[in-house]
OpenMM code with the backbone's topology and positions (N, CA, C; nanometers):
from openmm import Vec3, app, unit

residues = "MET ARG PHE GLU PHE ASP ARG GLU LYS SER ARG ASP VAL ARG ARG LYS HIS GLY VAL SER LEU ARG GLU ALA GLN GLU VAL PHE ASP GLN VAL TYR LEU VAL ASP GLN LYS ASN ASP ASP PRO GLU GLN PHE ARG ALA ILE GLY TRP CYS GLY GLY ARG LEU CYS SER VAL VAL PHE GLU ILE ARG HIS ASP SER GLU GLY GLU TYR TYR HIS LEU VAL THR ALA TRP GLU ALA THR LYS GLU GLU GLU GLN SER TYR ALA GLU ASN VAL".split()
positions = [
    Vec3(-0.0893, 1.1684, 0.2247),
    Vec3(0.0087, 1.0786, 0.2949),
    Vec3(0.1287, 1.0912, 0.1766),
    Vec3(0.2686, 1.0635, 0.2423),
    Vec3(0.3956, 1.0443, 0.1584),
    Vec3(0.4588, 0.9038, 0.1497),
    Vec3(0.4993, 0.8757, 0.0356),
    Vec3(0.5616, 0.7266, 0.0180),
    Vec3(0.7347, 0.7619, -0.0249),
    Vec3(0.7923, 0.6641, 0.0434),
    Vec3(0.9173, 0.6281, -0.0109),
    Vec3(0.9708, 0.4861, -0.0242),
    Vec3(1.0298, 0.4862, -0.1336),
    Vec3(1.0699, 0.3624, -0.1674),
    Vec3(1.2220, 0.3495, -0.2481),
    Vec3(1.2891, 0.2342, -0.2851),
    Vec3(1.4105, 0.2194, -0.3433),
    Vec3(1.3501, 0.1897, -0.4608),
    Vec3(1.3988, 0.2698, -0.5778),
    Vec3(1.3488, 0.2358, -0.7056),
    Vec3(1.4164, 0.1048, -0.7704),
    Vec3(1.5424, 0.0532, -0.7409),
    Vec3(1.6014, -0.0569, -0.7695),
    Vec3(1.5118, -0.1612, -0.7016),
    Vec3(1.4924, -0.1653, -0.5613),
    Vec3(1.3867, -0.2782, -0.4988),
    Vec3(1.2589, -0.2680, -0.5639),
    Vec3(1.1982, -0.1717, -0.5923),
    Vec3(1.0634, -0.1967, -0.6584),
    Vec3(1.0946, -0.2450, -0.8057),
    Vec3(1.1999, -0.2463, -0.8987),
    Vec3(1.1799, -0.3119, -1.0052),
    Vec3(1.2047, -0.4404, -0.9648),
    Vec3(1.2924, -0.4793, -0.8611),
    Vec3(1.3238, -0.6349, -0.8092),
    Vec3(1.1908, -0.6908, -0.7685),
    Vec3(1.1062, -0.6099, -0.6945),
    Vec3(0.9599, -0.6652, -0.6403),
    Vec3(0.8734, -0.6980, -0.7523),
    Vec3(0.9063, -0.5889, -0.8488),
    Vec3(0.7883, -0.6267, -0.9688),
    Vec3(0.8343, -0.7657, -1.0447),
    Vec3(0.9517, -0.7736, -1.0620),
    Vec3(1.0162, -0.8623, -1.1318),
    Vec3(0.9761, -1.0352, -1.0626),
    Vec3(0.9903, -1.0071, -0.9178),
    Vec3(0.9656, -1.1364, -0.8382),
    Vec3(0.8160, -1.1479, -0.7988),
    Vec3(0.7359, -1.0366, -0.7914),
    Vec3(0.5969, -1.0634, -0.7351),
    Vec3(0.4969, -0.9937, -0.8435),
    Vec3(0.5199, -0.9300, -0.9343),
    Vec3(0.4533, -0.8881, -1.0368),
    Vec3(0.3749, -0.7567, -0.9830),
    Vec3(0.4286, -0.6897, -0.9057),
    Vec3(0.3569, -0.5535, -0.8723),
    Vec3(0.4823, -0.4652, -0.8446),
    Vec3(0.4751, -0.3520, -0.8675),
    Vec3(0.5852, -0.2666, -0.8431),
    Vec3(0.5632, -0.1706, -0.7207),
    Vec3(0.6410, -0.1295, -0.6152),
    Vec3(0.6321, -0.0602, -0.5059),
    Vec3(0.5492, 0.0824, -0.5370),
    Vec3(0.5770, 0.1261, -0.6725),
    Vec3(0.4954, 0.2562, -0.7030),
    Vec3(0.3356, 0.1827, -0.7408),
    Vec3(0.3304, 0.0630, -0.7874),
    Vec3(0.1808, 0.0555, -0.8382),
    Vec3(0.1171, 0.0436, -0.6873),
    Vec3(0.2019, -0.0166, -0.5722),
    Vec3(0.1312, -0.0680, -0.4558),
    Vec3(0.0840, 0.0544, -0.3649),
    Vec3(0.1355, 0.1832, -0.4011),
    Vec3(0.0577, 0.2817, -0.3277),
    Vec3(-0.0577, 0.3156, -0.3417),
    Vec3(-0.1207, 0.2351, -0.4540),
    Vec3(-0.2974, 0.2617, -0.4747),
    Vec3(-0.3364, 0.1968, -0.3490),
    Vec3(-0.2819, 0.0916, -0.2819),
    Vec3(-0.3656, 0.0187, -0.1731),
    Vec3(-0.4151, 0.1211, -0.0851),
    Vec3(-0.3197, 0.2209, -0.0675),
    Vec3(-0.3696, 0.3337, 0.0527),
    Vec3(-0.4735, 0.4397, -0.0102),
    Vec3(-0.5182, 0.4504, -0.1340),
    Vec3(-0.6172, 0.5284, -0.1876),
    Vec3(-0.7649, 0.4801, -0.1846),
    Vec3(-0.7693, 0.3738, -0.1178),
    Vec3(-0.8992, 0.3183, -0.0921),
    Vec3(-0.9142, 0.2603, 0.0453),
    Vec3(-1.0204, 0.1831, 0.0620),
    Vec3(-1.0159, 0.0872, 0.1803),
    Vec3(-0.9072, -0.0288, 0.2004),
    Vec3(-0.8448, -0.0305, 0.3121),
    Vec3(-0.7347, -0.1340, 0.3097),
    Vec3(-0.7493, -0.1902, 0.4447),
    Vec3(-0.6795, -0.3333, 0.4839),
    Vec3(-0.7035, -0.3692, 0.5954),
    Vec3(-0.5149, -0.3534, 0.6235),
    Vec3(-0.5202, -0.3464, 0.7693),
    Vec3(-0.3699, -0.3332, 0.8109),
    Vec3(-0.3340, -0.4023, 0.9540),
    Vec3(-0.2303, -0.4757, 0.9427),
    Vec3(-0.2065, -0.5497, 1.0610),
    Vec3(-0.0368, -0.5452, 1.0951),
    Vec3(0.0056, -0.5699, 1.1928),
    Vec3(0.1332, -0.5764, 1.2578),
    Vec3(0.2165, -0.6726, 1.1541),
    Vec3(0.3205, -0.6641, 1.1047),
    Vec3(0.4119, -0.7628, 1.0629),
    Vec3(0.5134, -0.8256, 1.1334),
    Vec3(0.6007, -0.7253, 1.1554),
    Vec3(0.7110, -0.7487, 1.2389),
    Vec3(0.7252, -0.6247, 1.3844),
    Vec3(0.7930, -0.6466, 1.4741),
    Vec3(0.8202, -0.5427, 1.5862),
    Vec3(0.9611, -0.5013, 1.5554),
    Vec3(1.0376, -0.5513, 1.5076),
    Vec3(1.1820, -0.4780, 1.5126),
    Vec3(1.2391, -0.5158, 1.3536),
    Vec3(1.2537, -0.4255, 1.2932),
    Vec3(1.1866, -0.2834, 1.2975),
    Vec3(1.0312, -0.2985, 1.2851),
    Vec3(0.9628, -0.2059, 1.3361),
    Vec3(0.8171, -0.2058, 1.3365),
    Vec3(0.7673, -0.1938, 1.1920),
    Vec3(0.6960, -0.2921, 1.1426),
    Vec3(0.6487, -0.2855, 1.0177),
    Vec3(0.5007, -0.3668, 0.9947),
    Vec3(0.4411, -0.3087, 0.9076),
    Vec3(0.2660, -0.3275, 0.8889),
    Vec3(0.2720, -0.3978, 0.7849),
    Vec3(0.1554, -0.4730, 0.7275),
    Vec3(0.0771, -0.5264, 0.5873),
    Vec3(-0.0153, -0.4613, 0.5864),
    Vec3(-0.0234, -0.3883, 0.4940),
    Vec3(-0.1631, -0.3489, 0.4278),
    Vec3(-0.2099, -0.4436, 0.3013),
    Vec3(-0.3529, -0.4482, 0.3301),
    Vec3(-0.4205, -0.5846, 0.2272),
    Vec3(-0.5272, -0.4639, 0.1455),
    Vec3(-0.4990, -0.4607, 0.0171),
    Vec3(-0.6091, -0.3750, -0.0643),
    Vec3(-0.5782, -0.3861, -0.2204),
    Vec3(-0.6704, -0.2901, -0.2680),
    Vec3(-0.6749, -0.3039, -0.4373),
    Vec3(-0.5578, -0.2010, -0.4976),
    Vec3(-0.4877, -0.2832, -0.5853),
    Vec3(-0.3768, -0.2131, -0.6780),
    Vec3(-0.3982, -0.2914, -0.8262),
    Vec3(-0.3825, -0.1740, -0.9124),
    Vec3(-0.3820, -0.2328, -1.0655),
    Vec3(-0.4720, -0.3461, -1.0911),
    Vec3(-0.5984, -0.3321, -1.0124),
    Vec3(-0.7292, -0.4314, -1.0456),
    Vec3(-0.6896, -0.5447, -0.9748),
    Vec3(-0.6431, -0.5653, -0.8689),
    Vec3(-0.6081, -0.7036, -0.8216),
    Vec3(-0.5719, -0.6469, -0.6761),
    Vec3(-0.6151, -0.7516, -0.5883),
    Vec3(-0.5853, -0.7526, -0.4341),
    Vec3(-0.4365, -0.7806, -0.3877),
    Vec3(-0.3696, -0.6867, -0.3475),
    Vec3(-0.2356, -0.6723, -0.3136),
    Vec3(-0.2051, -0.6890, -0.1520),
    Vec3(-0.0857, -0.7037, -0.1020),
    Vec3(-0.0381, -0.6857, 0.0016),
    Vec3(0.0887, -0.6195, -0.0121),
    Vec3(0.1024, -0.5105, 0.0905),
    Vec3(0.2218, -0.4227, 0.0672),
    Vec3(0.2832, -0.4040, 0.2552),
    Vec3(0.4147, -0.4510, 0.2588),
    Vec3(0.4730, -0.4279, 0.3916),
    Vec3(0.5186, -0.3071, 0.3993),
    Vec3(0.5139, -0.2308, 0.5124),
    Vec3(0.5719, -0.1000, 0.4983),
    Vec3(0.6096, -0.0517, 0.6628),
    Vec3(0.6819, 0.0612, 0.6680),
    Vec3(0.7172, 0.0978, 0.7638),
    Vec3(0.6779, 0.2369, 0.8042),
    Vec3(0.6696, 0.2967, 0.9227),
    Vec3(0.5811, 0.4387, 0.9262),
    Vec3(0.7103, 0.5144, 0.9812),
    Vec3(0.7601, 0.5986, 0.8984),
    Vec3(0.8957, 0.6764, 0.9452),
    Vec3(0.8711, 0.8336, 0.9440),
    Vec3(0.9785, 0.9064, 1.0213),
    Vec3(0.9408, 1.0437, 1.0290),
    Vec3(1.0565, 1.0923, 0.9586),
    Vec3(1.0538, 1.2306, 0.9028),
    Vec3(1.1691, 1.3277, 0.8852),
    Vec3(1.1350, 1.4749, 0.9071),
    Vec3(1.1925, 1.5695, 0.8546),
    Vec3(1.2101, 1.6892, 0.9139),
    Vec3(1.0397, 1.7466, 0.8543),
    Vec3(0.9841, 1.6755, 0.7396),
    Vec3(0.8758, 1.7304, 0.6696),
    Vec3(0.7383, 1.6397, 0.7299),
    Vec3(0.7819, 1.5593, 0.8273),
    Vec3(0.6788, 1.4361, 0.9171),
    Vec3(0.6696, 1.3110, 0.8913),
    Vec3(0.5425, 1.2673, 0.8739),
    Vec3(0.5337, 1.1329, 0.8896),
    Vec3(0.5351, 1.0734, 0.7388),
    Vec3(0.6054, 0.9643, 0.6802),
    Vec3(0.5714, 0.9128, 0.5582),
    Vec3(0.5785, 0.7592, 0.5606),
    Vec3(0.5318, 0.6882, 0.4791),
    Vec3(0.5477, 0.5735, 0.4593),
    Vec3(0.6424, 0.5157, 0.3735),
    Vec3(0.7451, 0.4036, 0.4344),
    Vec3(0.8603, 0.3524, 0.3482),
    Vec3(0.7792, 0.2080, 0.3256),
    Vec3(0.7730, 0.1954, 0.1863),
    Vec3(0.7406, 0.0507, 0.1352),
    Vec3(0.8458, -0.0182, 0.1137),
    Vec3(0.8628, -0.1557, 0.1544),
    Vec3(0.9621, -0.2335, 0.1717),
    Vec3(0.9154, -0.3520, 0.0580),
    Vec3(0.7973, -0.4132, 0.0544),
    Vec3(0.7766, -0.5042, -0.0444),
    Vec3(0.6243, -0.5196, -0.0736),
    Vec3(0.6084, -0.6012, -0.1708),
    Vec3(0.4475, -0.5976, -0.2348),
    Vec3(0.4465, -0.7271, -0.3076),
    Vec3(0.2991, -0.8002, -0.3003),
    Vec3(0.2789, -0.9085, -0.3833),
    Vec3(0.1300, -0.9024, -0.3899),
    Vec3(0.0836, -1.0025, -0.4844),
    Vec3(-0.0369, -1.0393, -0.4791),
    Vec3(-0.0830, -1.1273, -0.3775),
    Vec3(-0.2058, -1.0655, -0.3187),
    Vec3(-0.2500, -1.1488, -0.2167),
    Vec3(-0.2469, -1.2756, -0.2292),
    Vec3(-0.2560, -1.3526, -0.0905),
    Vec3(-0.2509, -1.4977, -0.1175),
    Vec3(-0.4007, -1.5296, -0.0665),
    Vec3(-0.4406, -1.6532, -0.0826),
    Vec3(-0.5560, -1.6758, -0.0428),
    Vec3(-0.6431, -1.6538, 0.0921),
    Vec3(-0.5253, -1.6824, 0.1789),
    Vec3(-0.5333, -1.6719, 0.3404),
    Vec3(-0.5669, -1.4914, 0.3232),
    Vec3(-0.4887, -1.4489, 0.2791),
    Vec3(-0.4980, -1.2847, 0.2685),
    Vec3(-0.6288, -1.2092, 0.2150),
    Vec3(-0.6648, -1.2772, 0.1013),
    Vec3(-0.8031, -1.2421, 0.0398),
    Vec3(-0.9253, -1.2814, 0.1398),
    Vec3(-0.9325, -1.3961, 0.2120),
    Vec3(-1.0066, -1.4086, 0.3021),
    Vec3(-1.0121, -1.3497, 0.4205),
    Vec3(-0.9003, -1.2738, 0.4663),
    Vec3(-0.9077, -1.1927, 0.5758),
    Vec3(-0.9822, -1.0599, 0.5292),
    Vec3(-0.9088, -1.0074, 0.4267),
    Vec3(-0.9659, -0.8908, 0.3504),
    Vec3(-1.1197, -0.9134, 0.3452),
    Vec3(-1.1715, -1.0064, 0.2837),
    Vec3(-1.3183, -1.0142, 0.2732),
    Vec3(-1.3940, -1.0301, 0.4108),
    Vec3(-1.3438, -1.0728, 0.4939),
    Vec3(-1.4119, -1.0703, 0.6418),
    Vec3(-1.3958, -0.9588, 0.7253),
    Vec3(-1.3000, -0.8872, 0.6914),
    Vec3(-1.2786, -0.7775, 0.8090),
    Vec3(-1.2883, -0.6333, 0.7261),
    Vec3(-1.2920, -0.6417, 0.5697),
    Vec3(-1.3470, -0.5297, 0.5256),
    Vec3(-1.4843, -0.4826, 0.4704),
] * unit.nanometer
topology = app.Topology()
chain = topology.addChain("A")
for resn in residues:
    res = topology.addResidue(resn, chain)
    for name in ("N", "CA", "C"):
        topology.addAtom(name, app.Element.getBySymbol(name[0]), res)
């Protein structure tokens, strides 16, 4: 699985939400929950563990000459609702 994100955006996300997009990649290393966030552009939210805490990551599935990759948009520590959804579905 390949990932792509803007480094400056990652720093902004870390400042605002306490988790960087680089750290957020860890969510995809273990069991995680996915749902659709937006239709245009098509975005998904993954809820899973990174840095020892439950986090949410918004991402897009994109393609290039090498194939499919995940473009990470933003991340944050999971809300109570997201924690509950994760607990009920994973």
